[in-house]
NUMARLO-541671 format. One record per residue: residue number from 1; residue in one letter; x, y, z of N, C-alpha, C in turn. Coordinates in Angstrom, 1 decimal, always signed. Example, Ala and Ser with C-alpha at 12.3 -4.5 7.8 and 13.67 -1.06 7.14 Angstrom:
R   seq   type      n.u      n.v      n.w     ca.u     ca.v     ca.w      c.u      c.v      c.w
R     1      A    +13.2     -5.7     +7.8    +12.3     -4.5     +7.8    +13.2     -3.3     +7.8
R     2      S    +12.8     -2.2     +7.1    +13.7     -1.1     +7.1    +12.9     +0.0     +7.9
# end
This chain:
R   seq   type      n.u      n.v      n.w     ca.u     ca.v     ca.w      c.u      c.v      c.w
R     1      M    +88.7    +31.1    +21.2    +87.8    +30.9    +22.0    +87.9    +32.3    +22.9
R     2      A    +88.9    +32.3    +23.5    +89.5    +33.2    +24.4    +89.5    +34.6    +23.7
R     3      S    +90.3    +34.7    +22.8    +90.4    +35.9    +22.1    +88.5    +36.4    +21.6
R     4      H    +87.9    +35.4    +21.3    +86.9    +36.1    +20.8    +86.0    +36.3    +22.3
R     5      L    +86.1    +36.0    +23.2    +85.6    +36.2    +24.7    +86.1    +37.6    +25.1
R     6      I    +87.4    +37.8    +24.9    +87.9    +38.8    +25.2    +87.5    +40.1    +24.6
R     7      R    +87.4    +39.9    +23.4    +87.0    +41.1    +22.7    +85.3    +41.4    +23.1
R     8      Y    +85.2    +40.5    +23.2    +83.4    +40.9    +24.0    +83.0    +41.4    +24.6
R     9      F    +83.7    +40.8    +26.2    +83.5    +41.7    +27.1    +84.6    +43.4    +27.3
R    10      T    +85.2    +43.0    +26.0    +86.0    +44.3    +26.1    +84.6    +45.5    +25.3
R    11      F    +84.2    +44.9    +24.3    +82.7    +45.6    +23.7    +81.7    +46.0    +25.1
R    12      L    +81.5    +45.1    +25.4    +80.5    +45.5    +26.8    +81.1    +46.4    +27.5
R    13      Y    +82.3    +46.1    +28.3    +82.7    +47.5    +29.0    +82.7    +49.0    +28.5
R    14      Q    +83.4    +48.9    +27.0    +83.3    +50.2    +26.3    +81.8    +50.7    +25.9
R    15      S    +81.0    +49.5    +25.9    +79.6    +50.3    +25.6    +78.8    +50.7    +26.4
R    16      T    +79.5    +50.1    +27.9    +79.0    +50.6    +29.2    +79.1    +51.9    +29.8
R    17      T    +80.6    +52.1    +29.7    +81.1    +53.2    +29.6    +80.8    +54.4    +29.0
R    18      M    +80.4    +54.3    +27.5    +80.1    +55.2    +26.7    +78.4    +55.2    +27.5
R    19      A    +77.9    +54.7    +27.7    +76.4    +54.9    +28.0    +76.4    +55.5    +29.6
R    20      S    +77.1    +55.4    +30.3    +77.0    +56.2    +31.5    +77.8    +57.2    +31.9
R    21      S    +78.6    +57.9    +30.7    +79.0    +58.8    +30.6    +78.6    +60.1    +30.0
R    22      S    +77.4    +59.7    +29.3    +76.9    +60.3    +27.7    +76.2    +61.8    +28.7
R    23      N    +75.9    +61.7    +30.4    +75.2    +62.8    +31.0    +76.3    +63.8    +31.5
R    24      L    +77.7    +63.1    +31.2    +78.8    +64.0    +31.9    +79.8    +65.1    +30.4
R    25      V    +79.4    +65.9    +30.4    +79.6    +67.1    +29.4    +80.9    +67.9    +29.5
R    26      T    +81.5    +68.2    +29.0    +82.4    +69.4    +29.0    +82.0    +70.4    +28.2
R    27      V    +81.8    +71.7    +28.7    +80.8    +72.7    +28.5    +82.3    +73.7    +27.7
R    28      T    +81.8    +73.9    +25.9    +82.6    +74.9    +25.6    +82.4    +76.4    +25.3
R    29      D    +81.2    +76.9    +25.6    +81.4    +78.0    +25.7    +79.8    +78.5    +26.3
R    30      A    +79.5    +79.5    +26.4    +78.0    +80.2    +27.2    +77.2    +80.1    +26.9
R    31      P    +76.7    +79.7    +25.5    +75.2    +79.4    +24.8    +75.4    +78.1    +24.8
R    32      H    +76.3    +77.2    +24.5    +76.7    +75.6    +24.8    +75.9    +75.2    +26.5
R    33      F    +76.5    +75.9    +27.3    +75.9    +75.8    +28.8    +74.5    +76.5    +29.1
R    34      Q    +74.2    +77.2    +28.4    +72.7    +77.8    +28.3    +72.1    +76.6    +27.7
R    35      S    +72.1    +76.3    +26.8    +71.3    +74.8    +26.0    +71.3    +74.1    +26.4
R    36      L    +72.2    +73.6    +27.3    +72.6    +72.6    +28.3    +71.4    +72.4    +29.5
R    37      L    +71.4    +73.7    +30.0    +70.3    +73.6    +31.1    +69.2    +73.5    +30.8
R    38      S    +69.2    +74.3    +29.8    +67.3    +74.7    +29.5    +67.1    +73.6    +28.7
R    39      A    +67.7    +72.6    +28.1    +67.0    +71.5    +27.5    +66.0    +70.6    +28.5
R    40      D    +66.3    +70.7    +29.9    +65.3    +69.8    +30.8    +65.4    +70.8    +32.3
R    41      L    +64.1    +71.5    +32.7    +64.8    +72.0    +34.1    +63.8    +71.5    +35.1
R    42      T    +63.3    +70.2    +34.8    +63.0    +69.5    +36.1    +64.4    +68.6    +36.5
R    43      R    +65.7    +68.4    +35.8    +66.6    +67.8    +35.6    +67.6    +68.5    +36.6
R    44      V    +68.2    +67.8    +37.6    +69.6    +67.7    +38.2    +70.5    +68.2    +37.9
R    45      S    +71.5    +69.1    +38.0    +72.7    +69.8    +37.5    +73.7    +70.0    +37.9
R    46      L    +74.8    +69.1    +38.4    +76.1    +68.9    +38.6    +77.1    +70.1    +37.7
R    47      I    +77.1    +71.1    +38.3    +78.4    +71.7    +37.4    +79.5    +72.1    +38.2
R    48      N    +80.7    +71.0    +37.7    +81.7    +71.3    +38.1    +83.0    +72.2    +37.8
R    49      F    +83.3    +73.3    +38.6    +84.0    +74.4    +38.1    +85.7    +74.3    +38.2
R    50      W    +86.6    +74.0    +37.3    +88.1    +73.5    +37.7    +89.0    +74.2    +37.0
R    51      A    +90.0    +73.6    +37.0    +91.3    +74.4    +36.5    +92.3    +73.5    +36.1
R    52      P    +93.2    +73.4    +35.0    +94.0    +71.8    +34.9    +95.0    +72.3    +35.9
R    53      W    +95.4    +73.1    +36.3    +96.7    +73.2    +37.0    +96.4    +73.3    +38.5
R    54      A    +95.1    +72.8    +39.2    +94.7    +72.9    +40.4    +94.9    +71.4    +40.5
R    55      A    +95.7    +70.8    +41.4    +95.9    +69.4    +41.7    +94.6    +68.7    +42.2
R    56      P    +93.6    +69.7    +43.5    +92.8    +68.8    +43.9    +91.6    +68.7    +42.5
R    57      C    +91.5    +69.7    +41.7    +90.6    +69.4    +40.9    +90.6    +67.9    +39.8
R    58      A    +91.8    +67.5    +39.6    +92.0    +66.4    +39.1    +91.1    +64.9    +39.7
R    59      Q    +91.4    +65.3    +41.1    +90.8    +64.2    +41.8    +89.6    +64.2    +42.1
R    60      M    +88.8    +65.7    +41.9    +87.4    +65.9    +42.3    +86.6    +65.5    +40.4
R    61      N    +87.4    +65.8    +39.4    +86.7    +65.3    +38.3    +86.8    +63.7    +38.3
R    62      D    +87.5    +63.6    +38.9    +87.3    +62.0    +38.9    +86.2    +61.7    +39.5
R    63      V    +85.6    +62.1    +40.9    +84.6    +62.2    +41.8    +83.3    +62.5    +40.8
R    64      V    +83.3    +63.9    +39.9    +82.5    +63.8    +39.2    +81.6    +62.7    +38.2
R    65      A    +83.0    +62.3    +37.7    +82.8    +61.3    +36.7    +81.9    +60.2    +37.1
R    66      E    +82.5    +59.8    +38.6    +81.9    +58.5    +38.9    +80.5    +59.0    +39.7
R    67      L    +80.2    +59.9    +39.9    +78.9    +60.7    +40.1    +78.2    +60.5    +38.8
R    68      A    +78.4    +61.1    +37.9    +77.9    +61.0    +36.8    +77.1    +59.5    +36.1
R    69      R    +78.3    +58.9    +36.7    +77.9    +57.1    +36.0    +76.6    +56.6    +37.1
R    70      K    +76.9    +56.6    +38.6    +76.1    +56.4    +39.6    +74.6    +57.1    +39.4
R    71      H    +74.5    +58.4    +38.9    +73.5    +58.5    +39.0    +73.1    +59.2    +37.3
R    72      P    +72.6    +58.4    +36.5    +72.5    +58.7    +35.4    +71.3    +60.0    +34.8
R    73      G    +70.4    +60.3    +35.8    +69.8    +61.2    +35.7    +69.7    +62.8    +35.7
R    74      I    +71.3    +62.6    +36.1    +71.6    +64.0    +36.4    +72.5    +64.3    +35.4
R    75      L    +72.7    +65.7    +35.4    +73.6    +66.3    +33.8    +74.9    +66.6    +35.0
R    76      A    +76.1    +66.0    +34.0    +77.1    +66.6    +34.9    +78.0    +67.6    +34.0
R    77      L    +77.8    +68.6    +34.2    +79.0    +70.0    +33.5    +80.1    +70.3    +34.0
R    78      N    +81.4    +69.5    +32.8    +82.4    +70.3    +33.6    +82.6    +71.5    +32.8
R    79      V    +83.0    +72.5    +33.8    +83.4    +74.4    +33.0    +85.1    +74.3    +33.6
R    80      E    +85.6    +74.2    +32.7    +87.2    +75.1    +33.1    +87.1    +76.5    +33.3
R    81      A    +87.2    +76.9    +34.5    +86.9    +78.1    +35.3    +87.6    +79.5    +35.2
R    82      E    +88.5    +79.2    +34.2    +89.6    +80.7    +33.6    +89.0    +80.6    +32.2
R    83      E    +89.0    +79.3    +31.7    +88.3    +79.8    +29.9    +87.1    +79.9    +29.9
R    84      Q    +86.5    +79.5    +30.4    +85.2    +79.9    +30.5    +84.6    +81.0    +31.9
R    85      A    +85.6    +82.1    +31.5    +85.2    +82.9    +32.9    +83.8    +83.7    +33.3
R    86      D    +83.0    +84.2    +31.9    +81.8    +84.7    +32.1    +80.6    +83.7    +32.7
R    87      I    +80.7    +82.3    +32.6    +80.1    +81.3    +33.5    +80.4    +81.5    +34.9
R    88      A    +81.6    +81.0    +35.0    +82.2    +81.1    +36.5    +81.9    +82.7    +37.3
R    89      E    +82.0    +83.6    +36.4    +81.4    +85.3    +37.4    +80.2    +85.0    +37.3
R    90      S    +79.5    +84.1    +36.6    +77.6    +84.6    +37.0    +77.4    +83.9    +38.0
R    91      F    +78.0    +83.0    +38.3    +77.9    +82.1    +39.4    +79.0    +82.3    +41.2
R    92      D    +79.6    +83.5    +40.8    +80.4    +84.0    +41.8    +81.5    +82.8    +42.2
R    93      I    +81.9    +82.4    +41.6    +83.3    +81.5    +41.3    +84.6    +82.3    +41.7
R    94      E    +85.0    +82.0    +43.0    +86.0    +82.5    +43.2    +87.6    +82.1    +43.6
R    95      A    +87.1    +80.4    +43.6    +88.2    +79.4    +43.5    +87.7    +78.3    +43.2
R    96      V    +88.7    +77.3    +42.9    +88.4    +76.1    +42.2    +89.4    +74.7    +43.2
R    97      P    +88.7    +73.7    +43.4    +87.3    +73.3    +42.8    +86.2    +73.7    +43.4
R    98      S    +85.1    +74.3    +42.8    +83.9    +74.9    +43.5    +82.6    +73.9    +42.5
R    99      F    +81.4    +73.7    +43.4    +80.4    +72.9    +42.7    +79.4    +73.6    +42.9
R   100      I    +78.2    +73.6    +41.7    +77.1    +74.0    +42.1    +75.8    +73.0    +41.5
R   101      V    +75.2    +73.1    +42.5    +73.9    +72.2    +42.3    +72.9    +72.5    +42.2
R   102      L    +72.1    +72.3    +41.0    +71.0    +72.9    +40.1    +70.1    +71.8    +40.2
R   103      R    +68.6    +72.8    +40.1    +67.2    +71.9    +39.3    +66.7    +72.7    +38.3
R   104      G    +67.1    +72.7    +37.2    +66.8    +73.7    +36.4    +67.7    +74.7    +36.4
R   105      H    +66.8    +76.1    +36.7    +67.7    +77.4    +36.9    +67.9    +77.4    +38.8
R   106      T    +67.2    +76.8    +39.6    +67.0    +76.9    +40.8    +68.5    +76.1    +41.6
R   107      L    +69.2    +76.9    +42.7    +70.1    +76.6    +43.3    +69.7    +75.7    +44.2
R   108      L    +70.2    +74.3    +44.4    +70.2    +73.7    +45.5    +71.3    +73.7    +46.7
R   109      A    +72.5    +73.6    +45.9    +73.8    +73.5    +47.0    +74.9    +74.3    +46.0
R   110      R    +75.6    +74.7    +47.0    +76.7    +75.4    +46.8    +78.2    +74.5    +47.1
R   111      I    +79.7    +74.0    +47.1    +80.6    +73.5    +47.4    +81.8    +74.1    +47.1
R   112      A    +82.4    +74.6    +48.1    +83.7    +74.7    +48.0    +84.9    +74.1    +48.4
R   113      G    +85.8    +73.8    +47.6    +87.0    +73.0    +47.7    +86.5    +71.6    +47.1
R   114      A    +87.7    +71.0    +47.6    +87.2    +69.4    +47.1    +86.9    +68.7    +48.1
R   115      D    +85.6    +68.8    +48.6    +85.3    +68.1    +49.5    +84.1    +67.2    +48.8
R   116      A    +84.9    +65.9    +48.4    +84.0    +64.5    +47.9    +83.1    +64.0    +48.6
R   117      P    +83.1    +64.0    +50.0    +81.6    +63.3    +51.2    +80.7    +64.1    +50.6
R   118      A    +80.9    +65.8    +51.1    +79.8    +67.1    +50.7    +79.1    +67.0    +49.4
R   119      L    +80.2    +66.5    +48.6    +79.3    +66.8    +47.0    +78.7    +65.6    +46.7
R   120      T    +78.9    +64.0    +47.4    +78.5    +63.2    +47.1    +77.6    +62.9    +48.0
R   121      Q    +77.0    +63.6    +49.4    +75.9    +63.4    +50.0    +75.0    +64.8    +49.2
R   122      A    +75.2    +65.9    +48.4    +74.5    +66.6    +48.1    +73.7    +65.7    +46.5
R   123      I    +74.5    +65.3    +45.9    +73.6    +64.6    +44.8    +73.1    +63.2    +44.8
R   124      A    +73.5    +62.5    +46.4    +72.5    +61.8    +46.5    +71.4    +62.3    +46.8
R   125      T    +71.3    +63.2    +47.8    +69.9    +63.5    +48.1    +68.9    +64.3    +47.4
R   126      H    +69.8    +65.5    +46.6    +68.8    +66.0    +45.3    +68.9    +64.7    +44.2
R   127      A    +69.5    +64.3    +43.9    +69.2    +63.0    +42.9    +68.3    +62.4    +43.1
R   128      S    +67.6    +62.0    +44.2    +66.8    +61.3    +44.8    +65.3    +61.4    +44.5
R   129      G    +65.2    +63.1    +44.4    +64.1    +63.5    +43.7    +63.3    +64.5    +45.1
R   130      S    +63.9    +64.4    +46.3    +63.5    +65.4    +47.2    +64.2    +66.7    +47.0
R   131      V    +63.7    +67.8    +47.4    +64.2    +69.0    +46.9    +64.2    +69.7    +48.4
R   132      P    +65.4    +69.6    +49.4    +65.1    +70.6    +50.6    +65.8    +72.0    +49.8
R   133      T    +65.0    +72.6    +51.0    +65.6    +74.5    +50.8    +67.1    +74.9    +50.8
R   134      Y    +67.6    +75.0    +50.3    +69.0    +75.5    +50.4    +69.0    +76.7    +50.7
R   135      T    +69.6    +76.6    +52.0    +70.2    +77.8    +52.9    +71.8    +77.8    +53.0
R   136      P    +72.3    +78.9    +52.9    +73.4    +79.2    +52.2    +74.1    +78.9    +54.1
R   137      K    +75.5    +78.8    +54.4    +76.1    +78.9    +55.3    +76.8    +80.3    +56.0
R   138      S    +76.3    +81.1    +56.9    +77.1    +82.3    +57.1    +78.3    +82.2    +57.8
R   139      H    +78.7    +82.9    +57.5    +80.2    +82.9    +57.6    +80.9    +82.5    +58.9
R   140      T    +80.0    +82.3    +60.3    +80.2    +82.2    +61.2    +80.3    +80.9    +61.8
R   141      D    +79.5    +80.1    +60.6    +79.1    +78.9    +60.7    +80.6    +78.2    +60.2
R   142      M    +81.8    +78.6    +59.5    +82.8    +78.0    +59.0    +83.6    +77.7    +60.1
R   143      S    +84.2    +76.4    +59.8    +85.3    +75.9    +61.1    +86.6    +76.0    +60.3
R   144      P    +87.4    +76.8    +60.1    +88.8    +76.3    +59.3    +89.5    +75.9    +60.2
R   145      A    +90.7    +75.4    +59.8    +91.6    +74.6    +60.4    +92.1    +75.9    +61.9
R   146      N    +91.9    +77.3    +61.5    +92.7    +77.7    +63.0    +91.8    +78.2    +63.7
R   147      G    +90.8    +77.2    +63.7    +89.7    +77.7    +64.7    +89.0    +79.3    +64.8
R   148      I    +89.8    +80.0    +64.6    +88.9    +81.3    +64.5    +87.8    +81.7    +64.2
R   149      N    +87.1    +81.1    +63.0    +85.6    +81.6    +63.0    +85.0    +80.3    +63.5
R   150      G    +83.7    +80.1    +63.9    +82.7    +79.4    +64.6    +82.6    +79.6    +66.1
R   151      G    +83.6    +80.9    +66.4    +83.6    +80.8    +67.8    +82.9    +82.3    +68.3
R   152      A    +83.2    +82.7    +69.3    +82.6    +83.9    +69.4    +83.1    +85.0    +68.6
R   153      A    +82.4    +86.3    +68.3    +82.8    +87.0    +67.0    +84.1    +88.0    +67.8
R   154      E    +84.8    +88.3    +67.2    +86.0    +89.4    +67.7    +85.5    +90.7    +67.4
R   155      K    +86.1    +91.3    +68.6    +85.6    +92.7    +68.2    +86.9    +93.7    +67.4
R   156      P    +86.5    +94.4    +66.7    +86.8    +95.1    +65.7    +88.3    +95.3    +66.2
R   157      E    +88.8    +96.1    +67.3    +90.2    +96.2    +68.0    +90.8    +94.9    +68.2
R   158      E    +90.3    +93.9    +68.2    +90.8    +92.1    +68.5    +91.2    +92.0    +67.1
R   159      L    +90.2    +92.0    +65.8    +90.6    +91.7    +64.8    +91.8    +92.6    +63.8
R   160      D    +91.9    +93.9    +64.1    +92.7    +94.8    +63.8    +94.3    +94.5    +64.2
R   161      A    +94.2    +93.6    +65.6    +95.4    +93.5    +66.2    +96.3    +92.2    +65.5
R   162      R    +95.0    +91.2    +65.1    +95.2    +90.1    +64.5    +96.0    +90.0    +63.4
R   163      L    +95.3    +90.8    +62.3    +95.5    +91.3    +61.1    +97.2    +91.9    +61.0
R   164      Q    +97.4    +92.6    +62.0    +98.8    +93.2    +62.1    +99.7    +92.4    +62.2
R   165      R    +99.3    +91.1    +63.2   +100.3    +90.0    +63.3   +100.3    +89.1    +62.4
R   166      L    +99.4    +89.4    +61.7    +99.5    +87.9    +60.5   +100.3    +88.9    +59.4
R   167      M   +100.3    +90.1    +59.1   +100.9    +90.8    +57.9   +102.2    +91.0    +58.7
R   168      T   +102.4    +90.7    +59.8   +104.2    +91.2    +60.1   +104.8    +89.6    +60.5
R   169      Q   +103.9    +88.5    +60.2   +104.4    +87.0    +60.7   +105.8    +86.9    +60.2
R   170      S   +106.3    +87.5    +58.8   +107.6    +87.4    +57.8   +107.6    +88.7    +57.4
R   171      K   +109.0    +88.6    +56.7   +108.8    +90.0    +56.0   +108.0    +89.9    +54.8
R   172      V   +108.0    +88.9    +54.1   +107.2    +89.2    +53.1   +105.9    +87.9    +53.4
R   173      V   +104.8    +88.6    +53.3   +103.7    +87.4    +53.2   +102.4    +88.0    +52.1
R   174      L   +102.2    +86.7    +51.6   +101.0    +86.7    +50.7    +99.8    +86.1    +51.0
R   175      F    +98.8    +87.1    +50.9    +97.5    +86.4    +51.2    +96.7    +85.7    +50.1
R   176      M    +96.2    +84.8    +50.0    +96.1    +84.3    +48.4    +95.0    +83.4    +49.2
R   177      K    +94.4    +82.9    +48.0    +93.0    +81.6    +47.8    +93.6    +80.5    +47.7
R   178      G    +94.0    +79.9    +48.9    +94.5    +78.5    +48.6    +96.2    +78.4    +48.9
R   179      S    +97.1    +77.6    +48.7    +98.4    +77.9    +49.3    +99.0    +77.8    +48.3
R   180      P   +100.6    +77.9    +48.4   +101.4    +77.8    +47.3   +101.4    +76.8    +46.4
R   181      E   +101.3    +75.4    +47.2   +101.3    +74.0    +47.0   +100.1    +73.9    +46.1
R   182      E    +98.9    +74.3    +46.7    +97.6    +74.0    +46.2    +96.5    +75.3    +46.2
R   183      P    +97.1    +76.2    +45.3    +96.0    +77.5    +45.0    +94.9    +77.1    +44.0
R   184      R    +94.0    +78.1    +44.9    +92.9    +77.8    +44.3    +92.2    +79.0    +43.1
R   185      C    +93.1    +79.8    +43.0    +92.5    +80.7    +41.9    +93.8    +80.7    +41.0
R   186      G    +93.7    +81.6    +39.8    +94.8    +81.5    +38.5    +95.6    +82.6    +39.1
R   187      F    +95.2    +83.9    +39.7    +95.6    +84.7    +40.3    +97.0    +84.6    +41.1
R   188      S    +96.5    +83.6    +42.4    +97.0    +83.0    +43.5    +98.3    +82.2    +43.0
R   189      R    +98.1    +81.6    +42.0    +98.9    +80.5    +41.5   +100.0    +81.2    +40.7
R   190      K    +99.7    +82.2    +40.1   +100.9    +82.9    +39.5   +101.5    +83.9    +39.9
R   191      I   +101.1    +84.7    +40.9   +101.8    +85.6    +41.9   +103.0    +84.6    +43.1
R   192      S   +102.6    +83.3    +43.6   +103.2    +82.5    +44.2   +104.5    +82.0    +43.3
R   193      A   +103.9    +81.8    +42.3   +104.9    +81.2    +41.1   +106.0    +82.2    +40.7
R   194      L   +105.8    +83.3    +40.7   +106.4    +84.6    +40.6   +107.2    +85.1    +41.7
R   195      L   +106.8    +84.5    +43.2   +107.7    +84.9    +44.1   +108.7    +83.8    +44.2
R   196      K   +108.7    +82.8    +43.8   +109.9    +81.6    +43.6   +110.4    +81.9    +42.7
R   197      E   +110.4    +81.9    +41.5   +110.9    +82.5    +40.5   +111.8    +83.7    +40.9
R   198      Q   +111.7    +84.4    +41.8   +112.4    +85.5    +41.8   +113.4    +85.2    +43.4
R   199      G   +113.1    +83.9    +43.6   +113.8    +83.4    +44.8   +113.3    +84.2    +46.2
R   200      V   +112.0    +84.5    +46.2   +111.8    +84.9    +47.4   +110.9    +84.4    +48.6
R   201      Q   +111.4    +84.2    +49.9   +110.9    +83.3    +50.7   +109.7    +84.1    +51.6
R   202      F   +108.7    +83.3    +51.5   +107.5    +84.2    +51.7   +106.6    +83.1    +52.6
R   203      S   +105.7    +83.8    +53.3   +105.0    +82.8    +54.3   +103.5    +83.2    +53.5
R   204      S   +102.5    +82.6    +54.1   +101.3    +82.4    +53.4   +100.0    +82.4    +54.0
R   205      F    +99.0    +82.9    +53.5    +97.6    +82.7    +54.5    +96.5    +82.4    +53.6
R   206      D    +95.9    +81.3    +53.5    +94.4    +81.0    +52.7    +93.3    +81.7    +53.2
R   207      I    +93.0    +83.1    +52.9    +92.2    +83.8    +53.0    +90.5    +83.2    +53.0
R   208      L    +90.6    +82.1    +52.0    +89.4    +81.2    +52.6    +88.7    +80.5    +53.4
R   209      Q    +90.3    +80.2    +54.3    +89.9    +79.4    +55.5    +89.2    +80.6    +56.5
R   210      D    +89.7    +82.2    +56.9    +88.9    +83.1    +57.5    +88.2    +84.4    +56.7
R   211      E    +87.1    +84.1    +57.0    +86.2    +85.0    +56.1    +86.4    +86.5    +57.3
R   212      D    +86.7    +86.4    +58.2    +87.0    +87.8    +58.8    +87.8    +87.9    +58.4
R   213      V    +89.5    +87.9    +58.2    +90.6    +88.0    +57.7    +90.2    +88.4    +56.2
R   214      R    +89.4    +87.8    +55.5    +89.5    +88.5    +54.2    +88.6    +89.6    +54.3
R   215      Q    +87.7    +89.7    +54.8    +87.2    +91.1    +54.7    +87.6    +92.0    +55.4
R   216      G    +88.7    +91.7    +56.1    +89.5    +92.8    +57.5    +90.3    +93.4    +56.9
R   217      L    +91.1    +92.2    +55.5    +91.9    +93.0    +55.1    +91.7    +93.9    +53.8
R   218      K    +90.6    +93.3    +53.5    +90.2    +94.8    +52.2    +89.7    +95.6    +52.8
R   219      K    +89.2    +96.0    +54.0    +88.9    +97.3    +55.1    +90.6    +98.0    +55.0
R   220      L    +91.2    +97.3    +55.6    +92.5    +97.9    +56.4    +93.5    +98.3    +55.1
R   221      N    +93.9    +97.5    +54.0    +94.3    +97.8    +53.2    +94.1    +98.7    +52.0
R   222      D    +92.1    +98.8    +52.0    +91.8    +99.2    +50.9    +91.8    +98.8    +49.6
R   223      W    +91.9    +97.4    +49.3    +92.1    +96.4    +48.3    +91.4    +95.7    +48.2
R   224      P    +90.2    +95.8    +47.1    +89.2    +94.7    +47.5    +89.3    +93.5    +47.0
R   225      T    +90.7    +93.1    +46.3    +90.6    +91.9    +45.4    +92.1    +90.8    +46.4
R   226      F    +91.9    +89.9    +46.0    +93.1    +88.8    +46.8    +93.7    +88.3    +44.9
R   227      P    +94.7    +87.6    +45.3    +96.2    +88.2    +46.1    +96.4    +89.1    +46.5
R   228      Q    +97.1    +89.5    +48.1    +97.8    +90.7    +48.7    +98.8    +90.3    +49.1
R   229      L    +99.6    +91.3    +48.4   +101.1    +91.0    +48.5   +101.9    +92.0    +49.8
R   230      I   +102.1    +91.2    +51.0   +102.5    +92.3    +51.8   +103.8    +92.1    +52.3
R   231      V   +105.1    +93.0    +52.2   +106.2    +93.6    +52.5   +106.6    +94.1    +53.4
R   232      N   +106.8    +93.8    +54.9   +107.5    +94.6    +55.9   +106.2    +95.2    +56.3
R   233      G   +105.1    +94.5    +56.4   +104.2    +95.0    +57.1   +103.1    +95.9    +56.3
R   234      E   +103.5    +96.5    +55.0   +102.7    +96.9    +54.1   +102.2    +95.9    +52.8
R   235      L   +101.1    +96.8    +52.3   +100.5    +96.2    +51.0   +101.5    +96.8    +49.9
R   236      V   +101.9    +95.9    +49.2   +102.1    +96.4    +47.8   +101.3    +95.9    +46.6
R   237      G   +100.7    +95.2    +46.8    +99.7    +95.2    +45.6    +99.0    +93.7    +45.3
R   238      G    +98.7    +93.5    +44.1    +98.2    +92.5    +44.0    +99.0    +92.0    +42.5
R   239      L    +98.6    +91.0    +41.6    +99.4    +90.1    +41.0    +99.8    +91.1    +40.0
R   240      D    +99.2    +92.4    +39.0    +99.7    +93.0    +38.2   +100.7    +94.3    +38.5
R   241      I   +100.3    +94.5    +39.8   +101.5    +95.7    +40.1   +102.9    +94.7    +40.6
R   242      V   +102.6    +93.7    +41.1   +104.2    +92.7    +41.2   +104.3    +92.3    +39.9
R   243      Q   +103.4    +92.0    +39.2   +104.6    +91.8    +37.8   +105.3    +92.9    +37.1
R   244      E   +104.4    +94.3    +37.3   +104.9    +95.2    +36.6   +106.1    +95.3    +37.6
R   245      M   +106.4    +95.3    +38.5   +107.4    +96.2    +39.5   +108.6    +94.7    +39.0
R   246      V   +108.6    +93.6    +39.0   +109.6    +92.9    +38.5   +110.2    +93.2    +37.0
R   247      E   +109.2    +93.3    +36.5   +109.5    +93.8    +35.2   +110.4    +95.0    +35.0
R   248      T   +110.2    +96.3    +35.7   +111.0    +97.7    +36.1   +111.7    +97.0    +37.0
R   249      G   +112.4    +96.5    +37.9   +113.6    +96.1    +38.6   +113.2    +96.6    +40.4
R   250      E   +112.0    +97.2    +40.3   +111.5    +97.8    +41.6   +110.9    +97.1    +42.6
R   251      F   +110.6    +95.9    +42.0   +110.3    +94.8    +42.9   +111.8    +94.4    +43.8
R   252      D   +112.7    +94.0    +43.1   +113.8    +93.8    +43.7   +114.5    +94.8    +44.9
R   253      A   +114.1    +96.1    +44.5   +114.4    +96.8    +45.6   +113.8    +96.7    +46.7
R   254      V   +112.5    +96.4    +46.6   +111.7    +96.5    +47.6   +111.6    +95.4    +48.5
R   255      V   +111.6    +94.5    +48.1   +112.0    +93.4    +48.8   +113.3    +93.2    +49.7
R   256      K   +114.3    +93.6    +49.3   +115.7    +93.9    +49.9   +115.8    +95.2    +50.5
R   257      S   +114.7    +96.0    +50.4   +115.0    +96.8    +51.5   +114.9    +97.0    +53.2
# end
């Protein structure tokens, strides 16, 4: 009798799990993505851009699965950002995890980082049927841990001085998305791993936490993308250049100069 009850409750659990996860879909390609979004333009969709190498994504994948279970009326789409690069680029995704909330093709919210409370609140708000106007935060609304943004705007000469201090905080400085322990883009992950493989001691700065530094470095170094590797206060380059220098043996000479 006990074994029959166990099988019965197991069946109920599996049936409930399957039913609750039917609105959680892994996107296989761009046409698949478009067909899912276009199937019901009144439905709220949560798009989860993630990567298997990013530790925060594992936690947020569980959060997305739970939100899909709690809100069966939404469509939750898991998009592996680097595998589905065209989709990620169409939403200007620069780091993972990142989340887009849509109603049909209308943007309702954009959430960057492993911010489970913000994501949960956004889904609770929009899945309830209310449709507040989405207003992107300006860069001065950001409040990173270093406390630079959110206060009085820096004068250009003050920013330049701060950039120079950051670029010379150690012999080798990596300006990246995220940190070496928790990178938030594939390029940042690869270059930090490469530096470790080469036995290079380096400090890092998360440009996602300070928009002034991010834009200022682009202008100062005349280099539009990140990561940026700085050695002795001078730009060496991004991932491609560093990889090439390692292969030719030039990198070792530059770092030890």
